[in-house]
C-alpha positions in Angstrom: 108.7 112.2 97.3 108.5 109.1 99.5 108.6 109.7 103.2 110.3 106.3 103.9 113.7 106.4 105.6 116.3 106.4 102.9 118.6 104.1 104.9 115.7 101.6 105.3 114.9 101.9 101.6 118.4 100.8 100.6 118.7 98.3 103.5 121.8 99.8 105.1 122.6 101.2 108.5 123.0 104.9 109.2 126.8 104.5 109.6 127.1 102.6 106.3 130.1 103.5 104.2 129.9 105.1 100.7 130.9 101.7 99.2 128.2 99.9 101.1 125.5 102.4 100.0 126.6 102.0 96.3 126.6 98.2 96.5 123.1 98.3 98.0 121.8 100.5 95.3 123.3 98.4 92.5 121.6 95.3 93.9 118.2 96.9 94.2 118.4 98.9 91.0 119.0 95.7 89.1 116.2 93.9 90.9 113.5 96.6 90.3 114.6 98.0 86.9 111.4 98.5 84.7 113.1 96.8 81.7 113.4 93.7 83.8 109.9 93.9 85.3 107.9 95.0 82.3 104.4 96.2 83.3 105.0 95.8 87.0 104.0 99.2 88.5 105.1 98.2 92.0 108.6 97.4 90.7 108.8 100.7 88.9 107.8 102.6 92.1 110.5 100.7 94.0 113.0 101.6 91.3 112.2 105.3 91.7 112.3 105.0 95.5 115.8 103.4 95.7 117.0 105.9 93.1 115.8 108.8 95.2 117.4 107.4 98.3 120.7 106.8 96.6 120.7 110.2 95.0 120.8 111.8 98.5 123.0 109.3 100.4 125.7 109.0 97.7 126.4 112.8 98.1 128.2 113.7 101.3 126.7 117.1 101.6 123.1 115.9 100.9 123.6 113.0 103.3 124.7 115.4 106.1 121.6 117.5 105.6 119.4 114.5 105.5 120.9 113.1 108.7 120.2 116.5 110.4 116.8 117.5 109.0 115.4 114.3 107.4 113.1 114.7 104.3 112.4 118.4 105.3 115.9 119.3 104.1 114.8 118.8 100.5 111.3 120.0 100.3 111.2 122.6 97.6 114.9 122.8 97.4 116.9 122.7 94.2 119.3 120.0 95.5 116.6 117.5 96.4 116.0 114.0 95.1 112.6 114.9 93.7 113.9 115.9 90.3 116.4 113.1 89.7 115.9 110.9 86.6 116.3 107.4 87.9 117.3 106.1 84.5 120.0 108.7 84.2 121.2 107.8 87.7 121.2 104.1 86.7 123.2 104.8 83.5 125.8 106.9 85.4 126.4 104.2 88.0 126.5 101.2 85.6 128.1 103.0 82.6 125.6 102.2 79.8 122.1 102.4 78.3 119.1 102.3 80.7 116.8 105.0 79.3 113.2 104.6 80.2 110.6 103.1 78.0 112.1 99.6 77.7 114.8 98.1 75.6 117.8 99.4 77.5 118.1 96.8 80.3 119.3 93.9 78.2 122.1 95.9 76.7 123.2 97.1 80.1 123.5 93.6 81.4 125.4 92.5 78.2 127.8 95.4 78.5 128.3 95.5 82.3 128.0 91.9 83.3 129.3 90.3 80.1 126.0 88.4 79.3 122.4 88.8 78.5 121.0 88.0 81.9 121.6 88.7 85.5 124.6 86.8 86.9 123.7 86.7 90.6 120.3 86.6 92.3 119.1 85.7 95.7 116.4 83.5 94.1 119.0 81.2 92.7 121.0 80.7 89.6 120.0 78.4 86.7 122.0 75.2 86.4 124.2 74.5 83.4 123.0 72.6 80.3 124.8 69.3 79.7 125.6 67.3 76.6 125.9 63.6 75.9 126.1 61.5 72.8 124.6 58.1 71.7 126.0 55.9 68.9 123.4 53.9 67.0 123.2 51.9 63.7 121.3 52.9 60.6 118.9 50.1 61.3 118.2 51.4 64.8 117.7 54.9 63.3 115.2 53.5 60.9 113.1 51.6 63.5 113.6 53.8 66.6 115.1 52.6 69.8 115.3 53.2 73.5 118.9 53.6 74.7 120.3 54.2 78.2 123.0 56.8 78.8 125.1 57.4 81.8 126.3 60.8 82.8 127.3 63.0 85.7 125.4 66.1 86.9 124.6 68.2 89.9 121.4 67.4 91.9 119.8 69.2 94.9 121.6 68.4 98.1 119.5 65.9 100.2 120.9 67.2 103.4 119.9 70.9 103.1 117.2 70.5 100.5 119.1 72.8 98.2 119.3 75.7 100.6 123.0 75.4 101.1 122.5 76.1 104.9 123.2 73.7 107.7 120.6 75.1 110.1 118.4 77.4 108.0 120.8 80.3 108.5 120.3 83.4 106.3 121.9 84.3 103.1 124.1 87.4 103.1 125.4 89.5 100.3 128.7 88.2 99.1 131.5 90.4 100.4 133.8 89.7 97.5 131.5 90.9 94.7 129.0 93.0 96.6 126.1 90.9 95.4 126.9 91.3 91.7 128.0 87.8 91.1 131.1 88.9 89.2 134.4 90.4 90.0 136.6 92.7 87.8 140.3 92.6 87.2 142.2 95.3 85.3 144.7 94.3 82.7 146.2 97.5 81.4 143.3 99.6 80.0 141.0 96.5 79.8 138.7 95.5 82.6 137.8 91.8 82.6 134.8 90.4 84.5 134.6 86.8 85.7 132.4 84.8 87.9 132.9 85.5 91.6 135.0 82.6 93.1 133.4 83.1 96.5 129.7 82.8 95.7 130.0 81.1 92.3 128.0 83.9 90.6 125.0 83.8 93.0 125.8 87.1 94.7 125.1 85.6 98.1 126.9 83.4 100.7 125.6 81.3 103.6 126.3 82.2 107.2 126.5 78.5 108.2 127.0 76.4 105.1 125.9 72.8 104.8 128.8 70.4 105.4 127.7 67.9 102.8 127.5 70.3 99.8 129.7 73.1 101.3 127.0 75.6 101.0 126.3 75.2 97.3 123.0 73.4 97.8 123.8 70.7 95.3 126.0 67.6 94.8 127.5 65.9 91.8 126.3 62.3 91.2 126.5 59.6 88.5 123.1 59.1 86.9 121.5 57.2 84.0 118.7 58.1 81.7 116.6 56.1 79.1 116.3 58.1 75.9 113.6 57.3 73.3 115.2 57.8 69.9 112.5 58.3 67.3 112.4 56.5 63.9 113.9 58.6 61.2 116.5 60.4 63.3 119.5 61.5 61.4 123.2 61.8 62.2 123.9 65.0 64.1 120.3 65.4 65.3 120.0 66.5 68.9 117.4 65.5 71.5 116.6 67.6 74.6 115.6 66.3 78.0 114.2 69.3 79.9 115.5 69.8 83.5 117.9 66.8 83.4 121.0 69.0 83.4 122.7 70.5 86.4 120.5 71.5 89.3 120.4 75.3 89.9 122.3 77.0 92.8 120.2 77.9 95.8 117.0 76.5 94.4 117.4 77.9 90.9 115.9 76.0 87.9 117.8 73.0 86.5 119.5 73.1 83.1 118.7 70.8 80.3 120.4 67.7 78.9 121.1 67.6 75.2 121.8 64.3 73.5 123.7 64.2 70.2 122.9 61.3 67.9 125.8 59.7 66.0 124.9 57.1 63.4 127.6 54.5 62.5 128.7 54.2 58.9 126.8 51.4 57.1 128.7 48.9 54.9 125.8 48.6 52.4 123.9 51.9 52.2 124.7 55.6 52.0 122.1 58.1 53.3 121.0 61.4 52.0 118.1 62.8 54.0 115.4 60.1 53.9 116.8 58.4 50.8 119.2 55.5 50.7 121.7 54.7 48.0 123.2 51.3 47.2 125.7 50.1 44.5 124.7 46.7 43.1 127.3 44.6 41.2 125.6 42.3 38.6 127.1 39.8 36.1 127.6 41.2 32.5 125.4 38.3 31.2 122.5 39.6 33.3 123.1 43.1 32.0 123.0 41.8 28.5 120.2 39.3 28.7 118.1 40.9 31.4 116.4 39.2 34.4 115.7 39.7 38.1 118.0 40.2 41.0 117.6 40.4 44.8 118.4 43.8 46.3 119.0 44.3 50.1 117.0 46.8 52.0 117.0 47.7 55.7 114.3 45.1 56.4 114.6 42.3 53.8 115.6 41.7 50.2 113.3 42.7 47.4 113.3 41.7 43.7 114.5 44.2 41.1 113.9 43.6 37.3 116.9 44.3 35.2 116.0 45.1 31.6 118.1 43.5 28.8 120.9 45.8 27.7 121.2 47.6 31.0 124.3 49.8 31.0 126.8 50.3 33.8 125.9 53.3 36.2 122.2 52.9 35.4 120.2 53.8 38.5 116.9 52.3 39.6 114.5 53.7 42.2 112.7 51.4 44.6 109.9 53.5 46.2 109.4 53.7 49.9 112.4 51.6 50.8 114.4 54.4 52.3 114.3 55.9 55.8 111.1 56.8 57.6 110.5 60.6 57.8 111.1 61.9 61.3 108.2 64.3 61.2 105.6 62.7 58.9 104.1 59.4 60.0 103.9 56.7 57.3 106.1 58.6 54.9 109.4 57.1 53.7 112.2 58.0 51.4 113.3 55.8 48.4 116.1 53.4 47.8 118.3 54.2 44.7 120.2 51.3 43.2 123.2 52.1 41.0 124.2 49.2 38.7 127.8 48.3 38.1 128.7 45.4 35.8 131.1 42.7 36.8 133.4 41.4 34.2 135.2 38.1 35.2 139.0 38.3 35.3 139.4 34.6 34.5 137.6 32.3 32.1 137.6 28.6 31.4 138.5 27.5 27.9 134.8 26.7 27.2 133.7 30.1 28.4 136.3 31.9 26.3 135.4 29.8 23.2 131.7 30.7 23.6 132.5 34.4 24.0 134.7 34.4 20.9 131.8 32.9 19.0 129.5 35.6 20.5 131.9 38.3 19.4 132.0 37.0 15.8 128.2 36.8 15.7 128.2 40.5 16.8 130.5 41.3 13.9 133.6 41.9 16.1 136.0 39.8 14.0 138.5 42.6 14.0 139.1 42.2 17.7 142.8 41.4 18.4 142.5 38.5 20.8 146.2 38.7 21.7 145.5 42.1 23.2 143.3 40.5 25.8 139.8 39.4 25.0 138.3 40.3 28.4 139.7 43.8 28.3 138.0 44.2 24.9 134.7 42.9 26.4 135.0 45.5 29.1 135.3 48.2 26.4 132.3 46.8 24.6 130.1 46.6 27.7 
C-alpha cells in the first residue's frame, strides 16, 4: 500500500467534510480511470492510489484510526484499504459499470453524465460544431466555385489569451457541481442532469475572471470564410472546415464548421446523380420527316439527330454532357433528352389543305373532319 498521505493524495485538507472528500475522489477517479487512459501504467497506479485513500477517508471509523495512527492502523488488518477493488469502489460511487479490463468507462459516462465523453475537465472543453448553408446554381455546381459565407462564432479572448483569468489567477473547482460539470435535479422518481450554469460544464471557475469575456476565455464575433465548392457537388452535400466552429472553453479545442450545399431548381434540367434530364419539344413535321435539332447543355448547345418517324416520349442519350463526378476526375454523367411532339393548335387555310391531302395519301379518308382535324392528327401521331 502507498505510504503517501491520503489527504494529499485526494488533495483535501485534514478537516475536509465527507462531501468534499467524495467530490475530490469523483474528480480524480474520472481523470485516472484505466478505461480512459488505456495502456498508461502511471494513470492506473494513480487510480489505485486515490481509490485506496478514498476507501479509508470515506468511512468515519477508518478515518479516525488513520488520523490517530496513520498507515500503521491498517497494516495486516482486515479493515484496511489494501484489499479494496478500485473498480468495485468506482462502480459503487458512480452507480454503473466500471469493471477492470476496459470497455466499462464509456458506458459509465453515458449513464452517469448523459453522454459519451467527460463533461467537465480542467484542460478545457471542446467548442461546439456550427452549421451554415450556401445556395448555388446547377451551373456553379458543375464548374465549382468559391463562395464567401458570413457567420457568428466564439473565438479565443484576446485580453486573457483564452485563460478566462484577468491576472493569471488559478482555476478552482466549481462549487456548484463539485467539478463534475453537470448538476442534477429530481423530478419525482427521475433524476435529470444538465450542464452546470455556473461553470458551463467545464467543472472549474476562475478566482478573478477576465472582465472582457467574463471568465469564459472566449468572445462571440461576426466572421467570414471563403469556401471552395468542388465541381460535381450535389444538393444536400455537406462540407467541413475543421476548427472553424466555436473556440473551446479554457483552451479546449475548437469545434468544426459544417456547410450545407443547397442547389437551386433549374428551369431546363432535372438531375439524378451525375445524369441530367431534359424534355425537348419538337414540331410534328420534324418527328415525321427527321432532321437535326439544337439541344441545350450546361455549357453550350449541341446538335441531336432526330430519325424520321420518331415517336413522342422517345429518349436519346448524349454521352458525357451531364454533371462532373465529384470523386473521379474527367468522369461525367450523361444528358438524357426526352422527346415530346408539338401539334399546332391553329392552322392557316393552306396548312390545313396540305394536311388533308396528306391524310388522304395516307389512306385516312374516313377521318371525320368536322370532329376536329388537328385532334385526329394528335391521335395519329
